[in-house]
N, C-alpha and C positions, 0 to 999 in steps of 0.2 A: 773433962773437964778443959784444958786444957786448950782442946782440939773448939768446946767454944768458947771458951776468950779470943782465939784465933780467927773463927770465922764471924764470930761479933763484929772484931775488931778490925775484921775484912768489908764486912756489909758497910761500917761506918767511915772510912777507910773510900769506897764505892759513893756514895751517897755525898760526903765532902767535896770530891772531884766534881760531882755532877754539880753541886753547887757552884762550887768557881768554877768551873767553865758553860756553864748554860746560867744562872742566879741571875738574882738583882747584886748588881758593885762587881759581877761577876768580868770575866775576859774578855766576851767582847762590850761590854760597856763599859768599862774602861779602854778600849780600844777606838768608839764610836769616838767618846767626850772626847777625847785623846787630839782623834782628827778633827772635833769642834773646835776647838783653843786654837788649832793651827790655822784652817781658815781662818777663825778671827782676830787673830795676832794678822795678817796678812790683809783685812779689811781695816784694821786700825791703822796700818803702814799706811796704806796704796790713801784713807783720810786724813794722817794724822800730815805726809805731805801735800797733799793739795790744802791743806789751813793752814798750813805757810806759804806757801802761796799765795794764798790767799791775803792773810797777812802784809806780804812782802807784797804786794800792789796796796793795799791798804796803806802803807809808813807812807808809800813813795806819792802816793794820792795825798798825802798830811800834810808832806813834807816839800812833794816839787813842780813846778806846778807846769813843765815840759809836761808828767805823768797827765796835767787832767790836759792841758792843751792834747794832745798825743788822741785822750779819750772820747773828747770833741771834734777832735779830727774827724778823723774812725766810725765814728760812733754812728754820731749829727752828723756830720759832711760840714760841718763850721767851718768859714773862712775868716782869714784878717782882713778886714778894714786895708783895699788895697790892691791886694793880691785877684786872680782874675782865674775863674772856678773852670774847669774843661769834662768835661765827661764824655766819655771816648764811647761809644758804641761799635756793638761789631755783627759785620753784616751781617744777616739774617736773624740776630735777636729778634727785628723785628716778628717777626714772623713766629716765635713764640708766646710772645703774648701780643696776640693784636688787639685795638683798641675795641674797646664795647657799642656791641650796634648798640643805636638808638631807634627808639620804636615809629 
């Protein structure tokens, strides 16, 4: 009788070990979920840094005329009245972008 109880307990232990290592909610799944959580935390940190930078830029644009002027100058090529615009063309730049041919 004691041998049967020991055998049943051994079989039960084996079944539980198999479930622990390979079943749903087992060790493999937990490790996989932990790595997914770490990857998501890293992505969240990157996005938070980007949001903080954008928030600072928005604040600068709301409060300062210097930021607006700098953006207009760099992105739109605007100049102030009385300023003279100079464009420097590197030698050979014309070869890269030839004018369109007319038929």
